[in-house]
PLY file of the C-alpha trace (Angstrom):
ply
format ascii 1.0
element vertex 328
property float x
property float y
property float z
element edge 327
property int vertex1
property int vertex2
end_header
-4.07 18.95 15.24
-5.65 16.31 17.93
-3.70 13.41 18.48
-4.50 9.62 19.56
-2.28 6.74 20.34
-1.68 4.02 17.68
-3.14 1.13 19.87
-0.22 -0.94 21.54
2.63 1.03 19.62
2.44 3.53 21.92
2.98 6.27 19.25
1.25 9.60 19.53
-0.30 10.70 16.13
-2.17 12.91 14.27
-5.65 11.95 14.00
-5.61 13.57 10.42
-2.60 11.90 8.89
-1.03 11.49 5.78
-1.55 8.73 3.08
1.27 8.58 -0.16
-0.78 6.28 -2.63
-0.68 9.48 -5.07
1.97 11.42 -3.30
3.65 13.70 -6.28
1.69 12.48 -8.59
-2.06 11.97 -10.34
-3.16 8.95 -11.37
-1.07 7.35 -14.25
1.38 10.02 -14.33
4.72 10.34 -13.41
6.02 10.83 -10.20
6.95 14.89 -9.64
9.58 15.45 -6.88
9.04 18.77 -6.01
5.30 18.12 -5.39
6.19 15.10 -3.24
8.71 17.49 -0.81
6.13 20.25 -0.89
3.42 17.82 -0.63
4.95 16.13 3.01
6.40 19.40 4.56
3.20 21.06 4.12
1.50 18.41 6.18
4.06 17.96 8.59
3.89 21.93 8.78
0.55 21.66 9.86
0.78 18.75 12.57
1.07 15.60 10.81
3.76 13.00 12.25
1.99 9.56 11.01
3.09 9.10 7.06
2.13 5.96 5.54
3.58 5.14 2.35
4.58 1.42 0.80
7.12 -0.37 -1.25
5.41 -0.21 -4.23
4.38 3.81 -4.40
6.00 4.79 -7.12
8.17 1.96 -7.40
10.22 2.87 -3.89
10.22 6.45 -4.55
7.44 7.40 -2.16
9.32 5.48 0.65
12.53 7.48 -0.19
10.89 11.18 -0.47
8.99 10.39 2.84
12.52 9.36 4.22
14.24 12.50 2.66
11.66 15.18 4.13
11.40 13.28 7.54
15.27 13.59 8.08
15.35 17.34 7.06
12.94 17.90 9.82
13.29 18.48 13.62
9.77 17.01 14.80
9.27 13.44 15.13
7.70 11.45 12.84
6.49 8.18 12.43
6.43 6.63 8.99
4.91 2.83 8.32
5.26 0.88 4.72
3.62 -1.73 3.69
5.04 -4.66 1.28
4.01 -7.87 -0.54
2.01 -6.05 -3.30
5.01 -6.33 -5.39
4.87 -10.28 -5.78
4.10 -11.38 -8.89
2.10 -13.38 -9.12
0.39 -12.01 -5.48
-0.22 -15.36 -3.93
-0.49 -16.64 -0.42
2.79 -18.43 -0.89
4.65 -15.71 -1.96
4.10 -14.34 1.72
7.41 -15.95 3.19
10.16 -15.61 5.44
12.61 -15.18 2.11
10.39 -12.70 0.55
8.97 -10.96 3.37
12.77 -10.69 4.48
13.74 -9.18 1.23
11.11 -6.72 0.88
11.97 -5.51 4.61
15.51 -5.09 3.50
14.30 -3.38 0.49
12.14 -0.57 2.36
15.36 -0.31 5.26
17.49 0.51 2.14
15.11 3.24 0.56
14.53 4.73 3.51
17.94 4.86 4.58
16.88 3.73 8.14
18.07 0.45 10.20
14.76 0.28 11.52
10.71 0.27 10.46
8.36 2.19 12.74
5.89 -0.18 11.47
5.47 -2.33 8.60
2.10 -3.55 7.48
1.39 -6.64 4.81
-0.16 -5.00 2.12
-3.51 -6.88 1.60
-2.50 -10.03 1.29
-4.82 -12.71 -0.07
-7.06 -13.84 2.66
-5.28 -17.25 3.40
-2.48 -15.47 4.45
-4.54 -14.89 7.84
-4.51 -18.26 8.57
-0.88 -19.35 8.07
0.94 -18.51 11.51
4.45 -18.58 10.17
3.81 -15.38 8.15
3.33 -13.47 11.28
6.38 -15.64 13.12
8.50 -14.44 10.54
7.32 -11.01 11.68
7.85 -11.46 15.12
11.49 -12.44 14.61
12.29 -9.49 12.53
10.85 -7.48 15.66
13.49 -9.45 18.29
15.87 -9.14 15.47
15.60 -5.21 15.32
14.67 -4.49 12.02
11.13 -3.47 12.82
9.37 -1.75 15.57
6.11 -3.05 15.52
3.90 -4.76 12.86
0.35 -4.83 11.51
-2.14 -5.85 8.29
-4.07 -3.87 5.86
-6.89 -5.57 5.04
-10.05 -5.80 2.23
-12.18 -6.95 4.89
-13.55 -7.27 7.96
-13.43 -11.10 8.71
-9.25 -10.49 7.31
-9.39 -7.78 10.31
-10.77 -10.34 13.19
-8.46 -13.01 12.44
-5.41 -11.12 11.78
-6.21 -9.65 15.41
-5.71 -13.13 16.93
-2.34 -12.90 16.39
-0.59 -11.47 19.52
2.22 -9.88 18.20
-0.05 -7.57 15.45
-0.35 -4.01 16.49
-2.08 -2.36 14.36
-5.01 -2.73 11.35
-5.11 -0.84 8.35
-8.95 -0.67 6.85
-11.42 0.84 4.25
-13.87 2.86 6.62
-15.78 6.01 5.57
-19.50 7.43 5.13
-19.93 4.50 2.34
-18.06 1.27 4.04
-19.81 1.48 7.45
-19.60 -2.21 8.54
-16.26 -1.87 10.41
-17.80 -0.04 13.18
-20.32 -2.43 14.24
-18.36 -5.46 13.76
-14.78 -5.04 14.02
-14.02 -1.68 15.89
-15.35 -3.10 19.43
-12.82 -6.51 19.26
-10.14 -4.24 18.06
-10.48 -1.79 21.23
-10.46 -5.09 23.52
-7.20 -5.90 22.33
-5.64 -2.55 21.99
-5.25 -2.38 18.15
-4.17 0.72 16.31
-6.63 1.05 13.64
-5.55 3.38 10.64
-8.32 4.61 8.08
-7.53 4.31 4.40
-9.66 5.33 1.12
-11.89 7.55 3.53
-13.32 9.56 0.85
-14.25 6.54 -1.41
-11.99 7.16 -4.25
-13.05 10.84 -3.95
-16.80 10.48 -4.18
-17.17 11.76 -1.19
-15.73 15.09 -2.03
-19.02 15.93 -3.77
-17.19 16.77 -7.12
-17.97 14.16 -9.66
-20.61 14.05 -11.87
-22.11 11.43 -14.53
-19.77 13.53 -17.26
-16.63 13.15 -15.13
-13.83 11.60 -17.26
-10.97 9.53 -15.70
-7.82 9.07 -17.34
-6.81 5.48 -18.85
-4.09 5.05 -15.94
-6.71 5.73 -13.10
-8.11 3.08 -11.46
-11.35 5.12 -11.00
-11.48 4.02 -14.93
-10.01 0.89 -15.47
-10.84 -1.10 -11.60
-14.68 -0.25 -11.39
-15.11 -4.23 -11.52
-12.02 -5.45 -9.48
-10.71 -6.71 -12.89
-7.05 -5.90 -11.58
-7.35 -5.56 -7.46
-10.54 -5.53 -5.27
-12.92 -3.57 -6.70
-13.49 -2.23 -3.17
-10.34 -0.02 -3.54
-12.51 1.93 -6.20
-15.27 3.61 -4.76
-15.08 1.76 -1.97
-17.23 -0.65 -4.34
-20.08 1.47 -4.52
-21.07 1.00 -8.55
-20.24 5.03 -9.76
-24.02 6.09 -10.46
-25.55 4.97 -6.79
-22.33 6.76 -5.43
-23.35 9.91 -7.01
-27.01 9.80 -6.04
-25.84 9.16 -2.68
-23.69 11.91 -2.43
-26.30 14.03 -3.57
-28.02 13.38 -0.59
-24.75 14.02 1.59
-24.66 17.59 0.30
-28.38 17.82 1.91
-27.49 16.33 5.10
-25.07 19.56 4.90
-26.33 21.79 2.65
-24.43 25.18 4.49
-20.79 23.12 3.65
-19.17 23.74 0.05
-16.32 21.11 1.20
-17.91 17.86 1.41
-14.75 16.37 2.02
-14.14 17.69 5.21
-17.44 16.56 6.70
-17.10 13.12 5.33
-13.32 12.99 7.19
-15.05 14.61 9.89
-17.72 11.91 10.43
-14.83 9.49 10.76
-13.27 11.14 13.35
-16.57 10.89 15.47
-15.39 7.63 16.19
-13.22 7.02 19.12
-12.12 3.59 17.80
-9.91 4.64 14.91
-6.10 5.98 15.60
-6.11 8.20 12.52
-7.37 8.84 9.04
-4.42 8.73 6.07
-6.43 10.78 3.24
-3.94 10.99 0.43
-2.74 14.14 -1.35
-1.45 14.79 -4.73
-0.47 18.36 -4.14
-0.02 20.57 -0.92
-3.50 22.16 -1.28
-4.99 18.98 -0.59
-2.88 17.82 2.18
-3.73 21.55 4.11
-7.25 20.76 3.64
-7.62 17.55 4.86
-5.79 18.13 8.32
-8.63 20.81 8.66
-10.64 17.89 9.48
-9.42 17.61 13.05
-10.04 20.96 14.73
-13.68 21.70 12.80
-16.47 21.21 15.40
-17.66 18.01 15.72
-20.83 16.79 13.85
-24.33 16.79 15.36
-26.11 13.97 16.64
-28.65 14.11 13.98
-26.08 14.30 11.06
-24.69 11.30 12.07
-27.64 9.66 12.50
-28.83 10.91 8.62
-25.32 9.63 7.44
-26.68 6.21 8.69
-30.03 6.15 7.31
-28.57 7.24 4.11
-25.88 4.35 3.93
-28.89 2.04 5.17
-30.96 3.38 2.50
-27.99 3.81 -0.61
-25.35 2.11 0.08
-25.87 -0.95 2.54
-27.12 -3.82 -0.16
-24.46 -3.30 -2.20
-21.06 -3.35 -0.23
-22.19 -4.66 3.39
-21.85 -8.02 2.94
-19.34 -7.93 0.75
-16.35 -6.16 3.14
0 1
1 2
2 3
3 4
4 5
5 6
6 7
7 8
8 9
9 10
10 11
11 12
12 13
13 14
14 15
15 16
16 17
17 18
18 19
19 20
20 21
21 22
22 23
23 24
24 25
25 26
26 27
27 28
28 29
29 30
30 31
31 32
32 33
33 34
34 35
35 36
36 37
37 38
38 39
39 40
40 41
41 42
42 43
43 44
44 45
45 46
46 47
47 48
48 49
49 50
50 51
51 52
52 53
53 54
54 55
55 56
56 57
57 58
58 59
59 60
60 61
61 62
62 63
63 64
64 65
65 66
66 67
67 68
68 69
69 70
70 71
71 72
72 73
73 74
74 75
75 76
76 77
77 78
78 79
79 80
80 81
81 82
82 83
83 84
84 85
85 86
86 87
87 88
88 89
89 90
90 91
91 92
92 93
93 94
94 95
95 96
96 97
97 98
98 99
99 100
100 101
101 102
102 103
103 104
104 105
105 106
106 107
107 108
108 109
109 110
110 111
111 112
112 113
113 114
114 115
115 116
116 117
117 118
118 119
119 120
120 121
121 122
122 123
123 124
124 125
125 126
126 127
127 128
128 129
129 130
130 131
131 132
132 133
133 134
134 135
135 136
136 137
137 138
138 139
139 140
140 141
141 142
142 143
143 144
144 145
145 146
146 147
147 148
148 149
149 150
150 151
151 152
152 153
153 154
154 155
155 156
156 157
157 158
158 159
159 160
160 161
161 162
162 163
163 164
164 165
165 166
166 167
167 168
168 169
169 170
170 171
171 172
172 173
173 174
174 175
175 176
176 177
177 178
178 179
179 180
180 181
181 182
182 183
183 184
184 185
185 186
186 187
187 188
188 189
189 190
190 191
191 192
192 193
193 194
194 195
195 196
196 197
197 198
198 199
199 200
200 201
201 202
202 203
203 204
204 205
205 206
206 207
207 208
208 209
209 210
210 211
211 212
212 213
213 214
214 215
215 216
216 217
217 218
218 219
219 220
220 221
221 222
222 223
223 224
224 225
225 226
226 227
227 228
228 229
229 230
230 231
231 232
232 233
233 234
234 235
235 236
236 237
237 238
238 239
239 240
240 241
241 242
242 243
243 244
244 245
245 246
246 247
247 248
248 249
249 250
250 251
251 252
252 253
253 254
254 255
255 256
256 257
257 258
258 259
259 260
260 261
261 262
262 263
263 264
264 265
265 266
266 267
267 268
268 269
269 270
270 271
271 272
272 273
273 274
274 275
275 276
276 277
277 278
278 279
279 280
280 281
281 282
282 283
283 284
284 285
285 286
286 287
287 288
288 289
289 290
290 291
291 292
292 293
293 294
294 295
295 296
296 297
297 298
298 299
299 300
300 301
301 302
302 303
303 304
304 305
305 306
306 307
307 308
308 309
309 310
310 311
311 312
312 313
313 314
314 315
315 316
316 317
317 318
318 319
319 320
320 321
321 322
322 323
323 324
324 325
325 326
326 327
C-alpha cells in the first residue's frame, strides 16, 4: 500500500481506501454485522487507514460498526463521516447551525468519540455553497473541539470550486473516474493551489467499470442502478456516473480492448485514477471482504503506460463526454 497526504489535514492516508455506502449489505438488503466487520478488518489488514462513512448509511449502523472495528485495532485509522442527507426535505435552509450541530452530536454518539477526524457536508444543494454562515458553523465546531477538520462531498465541479473559497475547508469528495474526467482539468489544479485533500468517490461508475454487466443484467428494485438512472430520487450522476447504461456498456467494451490481457478491468480503472497526483485517495465501496482485498491491489500494480492513458482519454472524448462533461 502506498500513502498520500490528505491536503491541509496532514493525514497520511492509504491511496486505496474504503467507502462504506454498501458496507455489510447489498443494495436493498439488510445490514449484515459479520460481513461489515470482516470487510473492515480485511481492508485494515491490507494497509487501509482511511474509512469514509456517513450518518445515513444503514441508518447509523455503518458509523457504529466502523468505530467498533477501529477501536479494536492498534493501527491509527482515520474515519471521515458525512451529514446532511437525513434532512427531509433535503433543502438548503436545513443546513443551519441547529441541524448541523445535531447531526454531529449524533455521529459522535454513534462512533463513541469526542471528536470527529473529518466531517463532510453530504452533497448539499448548490445554494449551500453560497451561504458563508454554514461554513462559519463548521469553523466554530472546529474551535470547540468537536471536529478536527471539515470538507464537502459534491456533485458538480462548480460546487467544488465554490467550496474551496472558504479558507477553513480541508477536503473535497468528488466523482472522478474514466467516465467522469472533467475534474482533472477544471478542479484539480485549483485544489492543489489551496492544498485541498481530494477524496475520489464512485471510482467504478456504480460497477460499470468492473466490466461484468451486460444488457441482460437485472438489478433489484431496491438498487439505485434500477430506480435512479434518470435521477428520480437523487442526482443521476451518482448512478453509472450519469452515463446512460447502454452507452456505458459500449464504452466498457472498448475499455477491454485497451486492456486486452487483463481479466480484472476494475483494478485498472482504479489504477487509472491513481495515475493522477492530485487525488489523496480513492474510496471504492465493498460489500464483502474479497472486494476490499481486490480494490486495494490498485495501489500495488505497475503504473499504466502513457499510450493506455491516452487511449482512455480518447475513449472518453468519443463515447462519454457528450453525456456528462457539461453537467458535472
